[in-house]
C-alpha positions as CSV (number, residue, x, y, z in Angstrom):
1,M,-20.0,-1.7,8.2
2,A,-20.9,-1.8,4.5
3,T,-22.9,-4.5,2.9
4,L,-23.6,-5.2,-0.8
5,L,-27.2,-4.4,-1.6
6,K,-27.5,-5.7,-5.4
7,Q,-25.5,-6.3,-8.5
8,I,-26.9,-5.7,-12.0
9,Q,-25.3,-6.8,-15.3
10,V,-25.0,-4.1,-18.0
11,E,-25.4,-5.4,-21.5
12,K,-23.9,-2.3,-23.3
13,T,-20.5,-2.2,-21.9
14,L,-19.4,1.0,-23.8
15,D,-22.5,2.9,-23.3
16,V,-21.9,5.3,-20.4
17,E,-25.6,6.5,-20.5
18,E,-26.6,2.8,-19.9
19,V,-24.4,2.3,-17.0
20,E,-25.6,5.7,-15.4
21,R,-29.3,4.5,-16.1
22,A,-28.5,1.2,-14.4
23,L,-27.1,3.0,-11.4
24,A,-30.0,5.2,-11.2
25,E,-32.3,2.3,-11.2
26,L,-30.3,0.6,-8.5
27,W,-30.3,3.7,-6.2
28,Q,-34.1,4.3,-6.7
29,E,-34.8,0.5,-6.0
30,T,-32.6,0.8,-3.0
31,A,-34.3,3.8,-1.5
32,G,-37.7,2.1,-1.7
33,G,-36.6,-1.5,-1.2
34,E,-36.7,-3.9,1.6
35,E,-33.3,-2.9,3.0
36,V,-34.2,0.8,3.6
37,G,-37.6,2.0,4.6
38,P,-39.6,4.4,2.3
39,D,-39.0,7.2,4.8
40,D,-35.3,6.8,4.9
41,A,-32.8,8.5,2.9
42,V,-29.9,7.1,0.9
43,L,-26.9,9.4,0.4
44,R,-25.2,8.6,-2.9
45,A,-21.7,9.9,-2.0
46,R,-18.6,10.1,-4.2
47,A,-15.6,11.9,-3.0
48,A,-13.1,10.4,-5.5
49,N,-12.7,7.8,-8.3
50,L,-10.8,4.5,-7.6
51,M,-9.9,2.3,-10.5
52,V,-8.6,-1.1,-9.4
53,V,-7.0,-3.8,-11.7
54,V,-6.7,-7.3,-10.6
55,T,-5.7,-10.6,-12.6
56,N,-7.8,-13.4,-11.0
57,D,-11.1,-14.2,-9.3
58,A,-9.6,-14.4,-5.9
59,A,-8.0,-11.0,-6.1
60,L,-11.3,-9.5,-7.5
61,T,-13.3,-10.9,-4.5
62,E,-10.7,-9.5,-2.0
63,S,-10.6,-6.2,-3.7
64,Q,-14.3,-5.9,-3.8
65,E,-14.6,-6.7,0.1
66,T,-11.9,-4.0,0.6
67,I,-13.9,-1.4,-1.5
68,R,-17.1,-2.1,0.6
69,K,-15.1,-1.3,3.8
70,L,-13.4,1.5,2.1
71,A,-16.8,3.2,1.3
72,V,-17.6,3.7,5.1
73,I,-14.3,5.7,5.4
74,H,-13.9,7.3,1.9
75,P,-17.1,7.1,-0.4
76,C,-16.2,6.8,-4.1
77,R,-17.0,5.5,-7.3
78,A,-15.0,2.2,-7.8
79,V,-14.3,0.9,-11.3
80,V,-12.8,-2.6,-11.0
81,M,-11.3,-4.3,-13.6
82,L,-10.4,-8.1,-14.0
83,A,-7.8,-8.6,-16.5
84,D,-7.4,-12.5,-17.2
85,R,-4.8,-12.2,-19.8
86,E,-4.2,-15.9,-19.7
87,G,-7.8,-17.0,-20.3
88,A,-9.7,-17.8,-23.4
89,D,-10.7,-14.8,-25.4
90,S,-14.0,-13.3,-24.0
91,D,-15.5,-9.9,-24.5
92,I,-16.0,-7.5,-21.6
93,E,-18.7,-8.2,-19.2
94,M,-20.0,-5.4,-16.9
95,F,-21.8,-5.3,-13.6
96,V,-22.9,-2.4,-11.5
97,S,-23.5,-2.7,-7.6
98,A,-23.9,-0.6,-4.5
99,S,-22.8,-1.0,-1.0
100,C,-24.5,0.8,2.0
101,Q,-23.2,1.7,5.4
102,T,-25.5,-0.1,8.0
103,E,-24.0,1.6,11.1
104,T,-24.5,5.3,11.3
105,R,-25.2,7.8,14.0
106,A,-28.2,9.1,12.1
107,K,-31.1,6.6,12.3
108,N,-32.6,7.5,8.9
109,T,-29.5,7.9,6.7
110,E,-27.4,5.5,5.0
111,L,-24.1,6.4,3.2
112,S,-23.8,4.4,-0.1
113,C,-21.0,3.8,-2.5
114,E,-21.2,2.5,-6.0
115,E,-19.0,0.0,-7.8
116,I,-18.6,-0.9,-11.6
117,T,-16.9,-4.3,-12.4
118,L,-15.5,-5.0,-15.8
119,I,-14.3,-8.5,-16.6
120,A,-12.4,-9.4,-19.7
121,H,-10.3,-12.4,-20.8
122,G,-7.6,-13.0,-23.4
123,Q,-7.1,-10.4,-25.9
124,F,-10.0,-8.4,-24.7
125,T,-8.1,-7.3,-21.7
126,S,-6.6,-4.6,-23.8
127,E,-9.9,-2.9,-24.1
128,L,-10.5,-2.4,-20.4
129,P,-9.2,1.1,-20.3
130,S,-11.3,2.3,-23.2
131,A,-14.2,0.8,-21.4
132,G,-13.4,2.0,-17.8
133,I,-12.0,5.4,-18.1
134,P,-15.2,7.0,-19.5
135,L,-17.1,5.8,-16.4
136,L,-15.2,7.9,-14.1
137,V,-17.0,10.9,-12.4
138,P,-15.6,14.1,-13.8
139,D,-14.1,16.8,-11.6
140,L,-13.1,14.1,-8.9
141,P,-9.5,12.9,-8.2
142,V,-8.8,9.5,-9.8
143,F,-6.7,6.9,-7.9
144,L,-5.4,3.7,-9.9
145,W,-4.9,0.8,-7.4
146,W,-2.7,-1.5,-9.6
147,Q,-2.2,-5.1,-8.3
148,D,-0.4,-6.5,-11.1
149,L,3.4,-5.4,-10.3
150,Q,4.8,-7.6,-13.0
151,R,3.2,-5.5,-15.7
152,L,4.0,-1.8,-15.1
153,D,4.4,-1.0,-18.6
154,D,1.9,-2.8,-20.6
155,D,-1.0,-1.7,-22.8
156,T,-3.5,-1.7,-20.0
157,F,-1.3,0.2,-17.4
158,L,-0.3,3.2,-19.5
159,P,-3.7,4.4,-20.6
160,L,-5.0,4.1,-17.0
161,I,-1.9,6.1,-15.7
162,H,-2.7,9.0,-18.0
163,S,-6.2,9.3,-16.4
164,A,-5.1,8.8,-12.8
165,D,-3.8,11.5,-10.4
166,R,-2.1,9.0,-8.0
167,L,-1.0,5.4,-8.4
168,V,-1.5,3.0,-5.4
169,I,0.5,-0.2,-5.1
170,D,1.4,-2.7,-2.3
171,S,5.2,-3.7,-2.5
172,V,4.7,-6.5,0.2
173,D,4.1,-8.6,-2.9
174,L,7.4,-8.0,-4.6
175,A,9.4,-10.8,-3.2
176,A,6.8,-13.5,-4.0
177,M,6.8,-12.2,-7.7
178,N,10.6,-12.3,-7.8
179,L,10.7,-8.5,-8.4
180,H,12.8,-5.8,-6.9
181,L,12.2,-2.3,-5.7
182,D,14.0,-0.9,-8.9
183,S,10.8,-1.9,-10.7
184,I,9.0,0.7,-8.5
185,E,11.9,3.3,-9.0
186,Q,11.3,3.4,-12.7
187,L,7.9,4.9,-12.1
188,F,9.5,8.1,-10.6
189,S,11.4,9.0,-13.6
190,R,8.2,9.0,-15.8
191,Q,7.7,12.5,-17.6
192,G,4.9,14.2,-19.2
193,A,1.6,12.4,-19.5
194,E,3.1,9.3,-17.9
195,A,4.4,11.1,-14.8
196,I,2.4,9.8,-11.7
197,A,2.6,10.2,-7.9
198,V,3.1,6.9,-6.0
199,S,1.5,5.6,-2.8
200,D,2.7,2.3,-1.5
201,I,0.4,0.7,1.2
202,N,3.4,-1.3,2.4
203,W,5.2,1.9,3.1
204,A,2.2,3.2,5.1
205,R,2.3,0.1,7.5
206,L,5.9,1.4,8.4
207,T,4.7,4.8,9.7
208,S,4.8,4.1,13.5
209,W,8.3,2.3,12.9
210,R,9.5,5.5,11.2
211,A,8.1,7.7,13.8
212,L,9.5,5.9,16.8
213,L,13.0,5.6,15.2
214,A,13.0,9.2,14.4
215,N,11.8,10.2,17.9
216,F,15.2,8.8,19.2
217,Y,16.9,12.0,17.5
218,D,14.5,14.3,19.2
219,V,16.2,13.4,22.6
220,H,19.1,15.6,23.1
221,E,20.8,13.1,25.4
222,Y,20.7,10.5,22.7
223,R,22.1,12.5,19.7
224,A,25.9,12.1,20.5
225,A,25.6,8.4,20.9
226,L,23.3,8.2,17.7
227,A,25.9,10.2,15.8
228,E,28.4,7.6,16.6
229,H,26.6,4.3,16.0
230,E,28.2,2.2,13.4
231,R,25.8,-0.9,13.1
232,V,22.1,-1.3,12.3
233,K,20.2,-4.6,12.7
234,I,16.9,-5.1,11.0
235,E,15.0,-8.3,11.6
236,Y,12.1,-9.4,9.6
237,A,9.7,-12.4,8.9
238,A,10.2,-14.2,5.6
239,P,8.0,-12.9,2.7
240,E,5.0,-15.0,1.7
241,G,5.9,-17.3,-1.2
242,D,9.7,-16.7,-0.8
243,A,11.1,-18.3,2.3
244,N,14.6,-17.2,1.3
245,G,13.6,-13.6,0.1
246,I,14.3,-10.3,1.8
247,A,11.1,-8.7,3.1
248,T,10.3,-5.3,1.3
249,Q,9.6,-3.8,4.5
250,A,13.2,-4.5,5.7
251,L,14.6,-2.9,2.4
252,L,12.3,0.0,2.7
253,I,13.4,0.9,6.3
254,A,17.0,0.3,5.4
255,G,16.7,2.6,2.5
256,W,14.8,5.3,4.6
257,L,17.7,5.4,7.2
258,A,20.3,5.7,4.6
259,S,18.6,8.4,2.7
260,R,17.6,10.5,5.7
261,L,20.9,10.1,7.3
262,D,22.9,10.8,4.1
263,W,24.8,7.5,3.7
264,S,26.4,6.4,0.5
265,I,26.1,2.5,-0.1
266,E,29.6,1.0,-0.9
267,R,29.5,-2.8,-0.8
268,Q,27.2,-5.7,0.1
269,T,27.4,-9.3,0.9
270,N,24.5,-11.9,0.9
271,E,24.8,-14.9,3.2
272,A,22.4,-17.7,4.1
273,N,19.8,-15.8,6.3
274,H,21.0,-12.3,6.3
275,F,22.0,-9.6,3.9
276,L,24.9,-7.2,4.9
277,I,25.3,-3.7,3.5
278,F,28.3,-1.3,4.2
279,A,27.8,2.4,3.8
280,R,29.8,5.5,4.4
281,K,28.3,8.3,6.7
282,A,28.8,12.0,5.9
283,D,31.8,12.2,8.4
284,G,33.5,9.4,6.5
285,S,32.8,6.6,9.0
286,V,31.5,3.4,8.0
287,V,28.2,1.9,9.1
288,S,26.9,-1.7,8.5
289,L,23.2,-2.6,8.1
290,E,22.3,-6.3,8.6
291,L,19.0,-7.4,7.3
292,K,18.4,-10.7,9.1
293,R,15.5,-13.2,8.5
294,V,14.0,-14.6,11.7
295,E,11.6,-17.4,12.4
296,L,8.4,-15.8,13.6
297,P,5.5,-18.1,12.8
298,E,2.9,-15.9,14.7
299,M,3.7,-12.9,12.4
300,K,2.5,-12.0,9.1
301,P,4.8,-12.8,6.3
302,G,7.1,-9.9,5.2
303,R,6.6,-8.0,8.3
304,L,9.2,-6.0,10.2
305,A,10.1,-7.5,13.5
306,R,12.9,-5.4,15.0
307,V,15.3,-2.4,14.3
308,E,18.3,-1.8,16.4
309,L,20.9,1.1,16.0
310,Q,24.2,0.2,17.9
311,S,27.3,2.2,19.0
312,T,30.3,0.1,20.6
313,Q,32.0,3.4,21.4
314,N,29.2,4.5,23.6
315,N,28.1,1.1,24.5
316,A,24.7,2.4,23.3
317,S,21.7,0.9,21.5
318,F,18.4,2.1,20.4
319,V,15.7,-0.4,19.6
320,V,12.2,-0.7,18.1
321,Q,10.7,-3.9,18.1
322,R,7.3,-5.7,17.9
323,A,6.3,-7.3,21.1
324,A,6.1,-11.1,21.5
325,N,2.3,-10.9,21.6
326,G,2.5,-8.9,18.4
327,L,0.1,-6.4,19.9
328,H,2.4,-3.4,20.7
329,L,5.6,-1.7,19.4
330,E,8.3,-1.3,22.2
331,T,11.3,1.1,22.3
332,H,14.4,0.5,24.4
333,A,17.5,2.8,24.6
334,M,20.7,2.3,26.4
335,I,23.8,4.6,26.8
336,E,27.1,3.6,28.5
337,G,25.4,0.5,29.5
338,R,22.7,2.2,31.3
339,P,19.0,1.6,30.3
340,C,16.9,4.7,29.6
341,P,13.1,5.1,29.7
342,G,11.3,3.2,27.0
343,R,7.8,3.4,25.3
344,T,5.3,0.9,24.6
345,L,2.6,1.6,21.9
346,P,-0.2,-0.4,20.6
347,V,0.4,-1.8,17.1
348,R,-2.1,-0.1,14.7
349,N,-2.8,-3.2,12.6
350,R,-4.9,-1.1,10.1
351,S,-6.9,-2.9,7.4
352,T,-6.0,-2.5,3.6
353,A,-9.2,-0.5,3.4
354,E,-8.0,1.8,6.2
355,L,-4.5,2.4,4.8
356,L,-6.1,2.9,1.2
357,A,-8.4,5.5,2.6
358,R,-5.5,7.4,4.0
359,E,-3.6,7.3,0.8
360,M,-6.7,8.6,-1.0
361,E,-6.3,11.9,0.9
362,I,-2.9,12.6,-0.6
363,L,-2.1,13.9,-4.1
364,A,1.3,15.3,-3.9
365,K,4.4,13.0,-4.4
366,D,6.0,11.5,-1.5
367,T,9.7,12.5,-1.8
368,T,10.8,10.7,1.4
369,Y,9.3,7.4,0.0
370,E,10.9,8.0,-3.4
371,A,14.4,8.7,-1.8
372,A,14.0,5.5,0.4
373,V,13.1,3.3,-2.6
374,R,15.9,4.9,-4.9
375,V,18.4,3.8,-2.2
376,A,16.8,0.5,-1.4
377,G,16.6,-0.2,-5.2
378,S,20.3,-0.3,-5.3
379,F,20.6,-3.0,-2.8
380,G,21.7,-6.3,-4.4
381,Q,23.0,-4.7,-7.6
């Protein structure tokens, strides 16, 4: 567990040396302060840089809590920028703070992480990159966690992209923002200094689903029936803030299946509570993908509930679904009407900090994700 030790305001926001002096003062005070005994050691660890951009106070508080949890898993220097574009003009304010791990195996060592917060309002938000980028620790990878998906091409975003090795987003928010996956797809075509590898926390939440669906194809006895399936049913809980929207997780899993199995999208229909897509398989046969919204008040908004591959020719079905208690993922298979052995796995409800830490271990492009987004981005067009 990580706890905030102290926060100090820095008056000279564009003076890097002043910031470093304030951080050094903070660590020195921490090492001899009440929280840590004089004989104890405080390890100032930084394995990466993390820039975070938020647009309101609530998101700032939530992100700072996530960063303190992240520090336990992946120590970093975090530069958090609040860009309140709609507020009255107000110059940048800067604060430095530290968080310490309070539960460690070593009795006399605490692993700590540092955070620099920049807050700007109105026209001064455009100055955040010039204030934040010089604060990055040299020779460490730089990750940009961008939470304002409506502004992926503005004056704040582009300079930060030029300084980052990887962009981190969370597409679960797209539906509530009335955005589509094609806004993310445009990131993949950037060239030169604007080229960037993309991590999607929402895609990471689907890792177990993708693994279990792919595992069906590892069973020799299932392959003939899987090759003949002509229907896919994907059920999901309504996205937050958009009761009639299609959950991004449903679009991503559909795009992943279509891209991995080499399906070409032909036509689509959108009805009251479900979205129907028709695709042509490599052998020329047609498969339908039904994305259906279901009422699941106990489930988090926008989350996947069930995926089923059906073959009427073989009277076969292959299902991955979330258990009624929400604590497990279950698999079921049936061929020629006969049930086959299934599996039950615990749901890994990883926190945002845990998912973010995993993404910060990757620098290369995720070509499988990009292919899924490109296909899913065509849905509804």
